[in-house]
N, C-alpha and C positions, 0 to 999 in steps of 0.2 A: 553939345553931346558931352556927357560925363566922362571923365577920364577913367580908364580901367584900373581896378584895384589889385594890389599885390599884398600877399600875406608874408611878412618876414617872421620866420620862426626862431625863437630864442629859447635858451635853457641855461642852467647853471654853467658858467664858463664861457658862454658866447660873448665876444667882445667887438664884433664888427657889424652888429645889427644897425647901428645908427648910420654908419657909412653906406651900407647897402640901401637902406631906406632913402637916404639922400640921393643916391645915384638913380634909383627908380623914379624918385620925384622929379629930378631934373629932366628925365626922359619922358615925362608926361603921365606917370602912374600916380595913383593915390595909395601910399603905403600904410599898412597897419601892422604894428609889431605885436605878436601874440606869443605868450609863453606856452610851451608844449603841454603843460598841465591843463591850461584852459582849453586848448584845442582837443586834447584827449577826451575831455568831458563833453565836448560838443563837436564831433568830427564833421557834422553836416555844415558847419560854417565854411568849409573849404569850397562849397559849391558857389559861394558868392564872390570868388576871386578869379581873376584871369590868369594870375601867376603866383608862384610860390618861390620864396627865396630862402635858402639855407646859408647863413653867413659863416664867416670864419671865426676862429677863436680856439678855445680848448674845452669843448663841451664835456662836462663832468670831469674836468681835469685831465682828459685823455687817459684816464685810468684804464687798465687792461690793454687798450690800443686806441689810437685816435679815432673818434667817432663811433666806436663800437657800442658804448652804452646808450647813446642817443638813438642809434640805429635799432637796437634791441627794443627800446621804448616805442619807437614808431611802428616796428613790426607787430608789437603786442597790441597797440591801441589804435593805430591809424592806417595800417597798410591797405586794407580794403578801400577805405575812403580815398586814399592817395591814388590808388590804381584807377578807381572809378573816375576821378576828376582828370587824371592824365588822359584817359581814354576819350573824355569829352573835349579835350583840346587844351587843357591848362598847361602853361609853360612852367618849367621848373629849372631853377639855377642853384647849383651848389658850388660855393667858392671855398677852396682850401679845406677847412674842417667840414664844410657842407658837402664837398666832393667826397671826402672820406666817408661821410654818412651815407650818401647815395650809393656808393659802391658796396659798403657793408650791409646796406639794407636790401640790395639786389635790384634796385631800380636802374642801375647802370652795371654793365653795358647793355644788357638785353633782358628785361623782366619776363618776356614771353618764353625765351629759351632757358630761363632760370640759370644763366651763367653766373655762378658765384665763386669762381676759382680765381678771380682777379682780386687784387688788394692794393693798398697804398702802404708800403713798408718804410722803414727808417731809411733816411738818406744814406747813400754808400759812404759818405764822408763821416757819418756818425755824429754830425753836429747840426745845430739849428742854422739854417741858411736864410739870409735876409739881404736881398739885392734886386736891382733891376735887370731884366733879361729881354733879349730879342726873341719873339715868338712868331710863328707863321700859321695862318689859318688855311685849311684845305679848301680850295675854291669849289671842289666837287662834293663837299660834305653837305648832307641835308640839314645840318645844324642851323637853326634860324638865328642864333645868337651871334654867329661869327661871319655872317654874310658880308662880303665886300671888304673885309678887314685886311687881307694880305699879310705882309710882314709888319710888325709893330713892336712896341715895347710895353712891358707891364712889370710892376714890382711883385716879388714873391717873398714869402716868409713862412718857413715850415721846417719841421724836423722829420716828418713822416710823409714825404711827398713822392716817393719812388713808386710809380705805377709799374706793376709787374703782373704778368700772366703767362700761361703756357704758350708756346709758339703757335699752336693751332688757333688759339683765341686771338692772339695778336694778328695773325694772318687774316682771320675773318673780319676783325675790326678794320683793318686796312682795306680789304676788298670792298667792304660796305661803306667806306669813307666815314666811319664813325670816329676815327682819330681826327677830330675837328681842329685840334691845336697841338703844335709841336714846338719844342725849343729850337730856334733857328741856329743856335750855337750849342755849346756844351750844356747838358742838362744839369741844373744845380743839385738834383737828387740822385742822378744816375738812373733815371727811369728807363724802362725798356723802350727802345727805338725812339728815344727822345720825346715820349708822349707827355704833353702838358695838360691836355683836356680831351674828353670823349663825350659823345652824345649817344642817346638811344637811337634805334632805327628810324623813329619818326623825326628826329632832329629837334624835338621840343624840350627834351630833358637833357640838360648839359651840366657837366661838372668840370672844373679846372682848378689847378693849384695856384697859379698867379691870381692877383687881386685886381680885377678891373675897376672895382668901386674905389680904389685908392688913386685912380687917375681920371678924375672927372673935371678937372680945372687945369689950365696951363701951368698954374703956380705949383701944382703938385710935383711936377717933374724936376729932378735935381738940376737940369740944364735949362730951366725956364728963362734965364736971361738971354739964351740964344735965339729966342723967338718962336719956340714950339707953341702952336696955336690950336692944335687939334688933338685933344685928349682921347687917345684910342679907347681907354676904358669906358668912356661914356657911350661910345658907339655900340657896345654890346647891349646896353639897356635901350638905346634908341632902336636897335634892330628888333628887340622884343616888342617895343611899342608898335612898330610897323607890322609885326606879325599878328597882333591882336586887333 
């Protein structure tokens, strides 16, 4: 049986596409990296993929705001095709800048309800944050990416990672278990209610600020000599492989 294919979307300023493609490949996917210009000219190509990955980086230099320009481009040229393929069951992962894009595009937290009053703002510290953090997955979340993960570690690196939304929206996300991932300790960004990642109501579309693709090998962890043998980041991608 052929392995499922995943489209890794890149544009000017994307810099984590190779790491994401590698992580998907380790989990049993066949990755194909495609520039947004090529996909915009042929949106029907999406139908040939089981999953879509929006990697981290600084798309279009984070001009105006992180992810906003790429989100505007996707809304103009690709939103109907994206929605159609998500409805047929395509999985979507947005990491860091990719998460920012999904939120600003309106695919998270709920495209049906058109909730677009959420955003990822600048860290409360006002500085770029780069460190490893403990995070915890919600066991009751419908998110297919975080199944069985529990509490684990992931690296994060961002300046605009503070998830924020009105209290009513946050309450709804928690009630529906769409807050798939939280910081187990202090949030590096000061995000509302410690939110590190959210999914859509189906659990197939998922965005998070930490970088699972940066821990797919035991040697990636700074304490690798202590014998850590289970890279938690790789489990996100294996969960996706199981889901398709």
